[in-house]
N, C-alpha and C positions, 0 to 999 in steps of 0.2 A: 362634526361637520360629515364624517362618512356616512352615517346611517340618514341624515337629511338629504344626502346627495341622491340616495336611492329613492327615498320617499317623496321628494319634492321635484325630482327631474325624471329620473328613469322609469318610475312607474307610469307616468302618464306620456313619456316621450316615445317609448317603445311602440305602444299600440298606434299611437298616431303616425309614427314612421312606418309601421307595417301597412296601415290603411293607404298611406300615400303610395308606397311601393306597389301594392296591389292595384290602385288606380293606374299607375304609370304603366304597370305590365299589361293590364287589361287594355288600355290604349294601344299598345304595342302588339295585341294579339296574342299574348303569352298568358300561360296559367297563373293564378295566384300562388302566393309563397304558401307553404304548409301551414294548417291551422294551429298546430302545436307549438311551432316556433323554436322548438327545443334545441335545434341545431343552428339557429340564426344569431342569436345571442347568448353570451356566457358572462356573468358578472361575478366578480370575487372581491374580496377585501382582506386587507391585512390585519383589521381590527380584531384583537384578541389572539392573534397568532404570531405576534411578533417576539418570538422566543429565542432568538439567536443571541442570547446574552443579556436581554433586558430583564433585570431581576423583578420588575414590577409586574410582568406578565407571566402569570401562573396558570395552572390548569383550571382553577377556579375562575380567574379573568376570562379565559377562552370560554368556559361554560356559560358565563354571564352574558357573554356577547352573543353567543349563538341563541340562547333563549331570548334574549332581548330582540334580535333581528327576526326569530320566528313569530314572536308575539305582534311586532310592528307589521309584518306581512299579513298575518290574520287580521289584524285592524284594518289595513288597507283594503283587503279582500272584502270584508263584512262592509265597510263603507260603501263600497261599490254595489254589493248586492243590496244594501238599503236603498240605494236610489232606484233600483229596479222594482222594489216592492211598492 
């Protein structure tokens, strides 16, 4: 469920939200949000990091979750780039 939340909700919702905010700011005569958006949103997850006594979460589990998340992020970006080509 955790990874699908990011891929199916956050990835498309955040840009839509930023566009809507910029439109609203523009109507109010204010400057748009910064393009990088780095300080606007921060998402994190406990997946692979629940190591406070859970014997099933190991360093290998954490590594696999990080790699899986990175691969999924790359896939999402490549899919968006493909739409532009």
